[in-house]
C-alpha positions in Angstrom: -71.6 -40.7 -166.9 -69.9 -43.5 -165.1 -66.7 -44.9 -166.5 -66.0 -48.5 -167.5 -62.8 -50.2 -168.5 -63.4 -53.0 -171.0 -60.5 -55.5 -171.1 -60.6 -57.8 -174.1 -58.5 -60.9 -174.9 -58.9 -61.1 -178.7 -57.4 -64.7 -178.8 -59.7 -66.4 -176.3 -62.0 -69.1 -177.4 -62.5 -69.1 -181.2 -61.4 -65.4 -181.3 -65.0 -64.5 -181.1 -64.4 -61.0 -179.7 -62.8 -59.9 -183.0 -66.3 -59.6 -184.5 -68.2 -58.9 -181.2 -66.2 -56.0 -179.9 -68.2 -53.3 -181.6 -71.6 -54.6 -180.6 -70.4 -55.1 -177.0 -69.0 -51.6 -176.8 -72.2 -50.1 -178.2 -74.3 -52.0 -175.6 -72.1 -50.9 -172.7 -71.8 -47.3 -174.0 -75.5 -46.9 -173.4 -74.8 -46.5 -169.7 -71.0 -46.0 -169.4 -68.2 -44.0 -170.9 -66.2 -47.0 -172.2 -62.4 -47.3 -172.5 -61.3 -50.4 -174.4 -58.0 -52.2 -173.7 -57.0 -55.2 -175.8 -54.5 -57.5 -174.2 -51.3 -58.3 -176.1 -49.6 -61.0 -174.0 -50.0 -63.2 -171.0 -50.3 -61.2 -167.7 -51.0 -58.0 -169.7 -54.4 -57.6 -168.0 -52.8 -57.7 -164.6 -50.4 -55.0 -165.5 -53.2 -52.8 -166.9 -55.1 -53.1 -163.6 -52.0 -51.9 -161.8 -52.0 -48.7 -163.8 -55.6 -47.7 -162.8 -55.7 -44.5 -160.8 -57.9 -44.0 -157.8 -61.6 -43.4 -158.9 -60.6 -43.7 -162.6 -63.2 -46.4 -163.3 -66.5 -47.4 -161.7 -66.6 -50.8 -163.4 -64.2 -53.3 -165.1 -65.6 -55.7 -167.6 -63.5 -58.7 -168.8 -64.1 -60.2 -172.2 -62.1 -63.4 -172.4 -61.6 -66.8 -170.9 -61.1 -67.8 -167.3 -57.4 -67.1 -167.6 -58.0 -63.5 -168.5 -60.4 -63.1 -165.7 -57.8 -64.5 -163.3 -55.3 -61.9 -164.5 -57.7 -59.1 -163.7 -58.6 -60.5 -160.3 -54.9 -60.9 -159.6 -54.3 -57.3 -160.4 -57.2 -56.2 -158.1 -55.9 -58.4 -155.3 -52.3 -57.2 -155.6 -53.3 -53.5 -155.6 -56.2 -53.7 -153.2 -58.5 -51.9 -155.6 -62.2 -52.4 -155.0 -63.9 -52.1 -158.4 -67.0 -54.1 -159.3 -66.4 -56.6 -162.1 -68.4 -57.7 -165.0 -67.6 -60.9 -167.0 -68.4 -61.6 -170.6 -67.1 -65.2 -171.2 -65.6 -65.7 -174.6 -63.1 -68.5 -173.8 -63.3 -72.2 -174.7 -64.6 -73.7 -171.4 -65.7 -70.7 -169.3 -66.2 -73.1 -166.4 -66.6 -70.6 -163.6 -69.2 -68.5 -165.4 -71.5 -71.4 -166.0 -72.1 -71.8 -162.3 -73.0 -68.1 -162.1 -75.6 -68.3 -164.9 -73.6 -65.9 -167.0 -74.7 -66.3 -170.6 -72.4 -67.8 -173.2 -74.0 -65.5 -175.7 -71.6 -62.5 -175.7 -74.1 -59.8 -176.4 -76.6 -61.2 -173.8 -73.8 -61.3 -171.2 -73.1 -57.6 -172.0 -76.7 -56.6 -171.6 -76.9 -58.5 -168.3 -74.1 -56.4 -167.0 -76.3 -53.4 -167.4 -79.4 -54.9 -165.7 -77.8 -57.5 -163.3 -77.2 -57.5 -159.6 -73.9 -57.3 -157.6 -72.8 -60.1 -155.4 -69.7 -60.8 -153.2 -67.5 -63.8 -154.1 -64.6 -65.5 -152.4 -61.2 -65.6 -154.0 -58.5 -68.2 -153.4 -54.9 -67.4 -152.6 -52.2 -69.9 -153.5 -49.0 -68.6 -151.9 -48.6 -65.2 -153.5 -50.9 -66.1 -156.5 -54.7 -66.0 -156.8 -57.5 -68.0 -158.3 -61.1 -67.4 -158.8 -62.4 -71.0 -158.9 -59.8 -73.8 -158.6 -56.3 -74.8 -157.8 -55.7 -78.4 -159.0 -53.1 -81.0 -159.7 -52.8 -84.4 -161.3 -54.8 -86.2 -164.1 -56.3 -83.9 -166.8 -55.2 -80.7 -165.0 -52.5 -80.0 -167.6 -54.9 -80.2 -170.5 -56.0 -76.6 -170.2 -52.6 -75.1 -170.5 -50.9 -77.7 -172.7 -53.4 -77.7 -175.5 -52.3 -75.0 -178.1 -54.5 -72.0 -178.4 -55.0 -72.4 -182.1 -56.2 -76.0 -181.5 -58.6 -74.7 -178.8 -60.0 -72.2 -181.2 -60.7 -74.9 -183.8 -61.9 -77.8 -181.6 -63.3 -75.9 -178.6 -64.0 -78.0 -175.5 -63.0 -81.1 -177.4 -59.4 -79.9 -177.4 -59.3 -80.3 -173.6 -60.7 -83.8 -173.9 -58.2 -85.0 -176.5 -55.3 -83.4 -174.5 -56.6 -85.0 -171.4 -56.8 -88.5 -173.0 -53.1 -88.0 -174.0 -52.2 -87.3 -170.4 -53.8 -90.6 -169.2 -50.9 -92.5 -170.6 -48.5 -90.6 -168.3 -50.6 -90.7 -165.1 -48.4 -91.2 -162.1 -49.5 -91.1 -158.5 -48.4 -87.9 -156.7 -47.5 -88.0 -153.0 -48.8 -85.0 -151.0 -49.9 -84.1 -147.5 -52.8 -81.7 -146.7 -53.4 -80.2 -143.3 -56.2 -78.0 -142.1 -57.8 -77.3 -138.8 -57.5 -80.7 -137.0 -57.5 -82.7 -140.2 -54.6 -84.3 -142.0 -54.7 -86.3 -145.2 -51.6 -87.8 -146.8 -51.0 -90.3 -149.5 -50.6 -91.0 -153.2 -53.2 -89.2 -155.3 -54.3 -89.2 -159.0 -56.1 -85.9 -158.8 -56.8 -83.1 -156.4 -58.7 -79.7 -156.4 -59.1 -76.9 -154.0 -62.0 -75.1 -155.5 -64.8 -72.5 -155.1 -66.9 -73.6 -158.1 -69.8 -75.8 -159.1 -67.5 -77.9 -161.2 -63.8 -78.7 -161.9 -62.3 -79.4 -165.2 -65.7 -79.7 -166.9 -65.8 -83.3 -165.6 -66.3 -83.2 -161.8 -69.6 -81.5 -161.0 -70.7 -80.9 -157.5 -74.3 -81.0 -156.1 -75.6 -77.5 -155.6 -76.2 -78.2 -151.9 -72.5 -78.8 -151.4 -71.2 -75.5 -152.7 -71.6 -71.9 -151.8 -69.4 -69.3 -153.6 -69.6 -66.8 -150.8 -69.3 -68.8 -147.6 -65.6 -68.3 -147.0 -64.8 -72.0 -147.5 -63.2 -74.1 -150.2 -64.4 -77.5 -151.4 -61.5 -79.9 -151.4 -61.6 -83.0 -153.6 -58.8 -85.6 -153.5 -58.8 -88.9 -155.4 -56.3 -91.4 -154.2 -54.3 -93.8 -156.3 -56.5 -96.9 -156.8 -55.3 -100.2 -155.6 -57.0 -102.0 -158.5 -59.1 -101.4 -161.6 -62.3 -102.1 -159.7 -61.6 -99.2 -157.3 -60.7 -97.0 -160.3 -64.0 -97.8 -161.9 -65.6 -96.9 -158.6 -64.0 -93.4 -158.8 -65.4 -92.9 -162.3 -68.8 -94.0 -161.3 -68.8 -91.9 -158.2 -67.8 -88.7 -160.1 -70.4 -89.3 -162.8 -73.2 -89.8 -160.2 -71.9 -87.0 -157.9 -71.3 -89.5 -155.1 -68.2 -88.3 -153.4 -68.5 -90.8 -150.5 -66.8 -93.7 -152.4 -63.7 -95.3 -150.8 -60.6 -93.5 -152.0 -62.4 -90.2 -152.6 -61.8 -87.5 -150.0 -64.2 -84.5 -149.9 -64.3 -81.8 -147.3 -64.7 -78.0 -146.7 -62.1 -75.7 -145.2 -61.2 -72.0 -145.0 -57.5 -72.6 -145.5 -55.2 -75.6 -146.1 -51.5 -76.2 -146.2 -50.1 -78.5 -148.9 -46.8 -80.3 -148.6 -45.4 -82.0 -151.7 -42.7 -82.1 -154.4 -42.0 -78.7 -156.0 -41.9 -80.5 -159.3 -45.6 -81.3 -159.1 -47.3 -78.9 -161.5 -50.5 -77.2 -160.5 -53.1 -75.2 -162.4 -54.7 -72.0 -161.2 -57.9 -71.3 -163.1 -56.6 -73.5 -166.0 -53.2 -71.8 -166.1 -49.9 -73.5 -165.3 -48.4 -72.9 -161.8 -45.2 -74.2 -160.4 -45.6 -76.5 -157.4 -44.0 -75.8 -154.0 -42.7 -78.0 -151.2 -45.0 -76.2 -148.9 -47.8 -73.7 -149.8 -50.7 -72.2 -147.8 -53.9 -71.9 -149.7 -56.4 -69.4 -148.2 -60.0 -68.4 -148.9 -60.3 -64.6 -149.1 -63.9 -64.2 -148.1 -66.0 -61.8 -150.2 -62.9 -60.5 -151.9 -64.5 -59.3 -155.1 -67.8 -57.8 -156.3 -69.2 -59.3 -159.4 -72.3 -58.5 -161.5 -74.4 -61.5 -162.3 -77.8 -61.9 -164.0 -80.8 -61.3 -161.9 -81.8 -65.0 -162.2 -78.7 -66.1 -160.2 -79.6 -67.3 -156.7 
């Protein structure tokens, strides 16, 4: 029987995996010899991946939020291991998985791992770190890591909203420069994201025709500091109506991009805090991971 490593974050979301672990294990055990590992601290999942021996596991399944998934992907990238992933989202937002049609029902997601199909997906590299769906800065980006976990567990997605509203009072334009290919963009920005996802922050949603998760390119969205309230209202209207052609909104595709800015500007990688750098190269690692998705994903 093939072997599967099940990595579980018991604190993600509303701690749903505390009651779902046995049913999930029983489902996966119908086809795999399952080894369960429960994470105990931040970055624990990365360290567990590093301990995997050659040919020890045929699959790795992650039960947790986007942060836990990021830790597993980081471990795979750092070690060069090629092991197919399954994802059972049990976090608060689970933003990345929604674009892949992975069920929010934990047991359904587990069953889909047994019957689904494998696809290749791109991974982002930010300096020496990795992200599965977004590297972002500016307004609202700190909400995911600054909202306490116990508050997230109680309020769910609303916790991010309330934390984001609090950050609005402290919004300051951030000066950065971006260079890629023959393009250069510089200025004061309220928000920016280098992503490989159908949405960013649960607020910005891209049209399906604009995004491919396996094309070797990022989607880059930059929102400049508005000159007046009317322009700011135009930003909001453009985002709500998925119109990224508004004046002050920059949107383009690129395989890699260099970012110049103040090292004190905080970034988030898949919703987790990351220190800024004066210069950092962000690269798209084409088809870097193999992921199991439901058969209805296209």
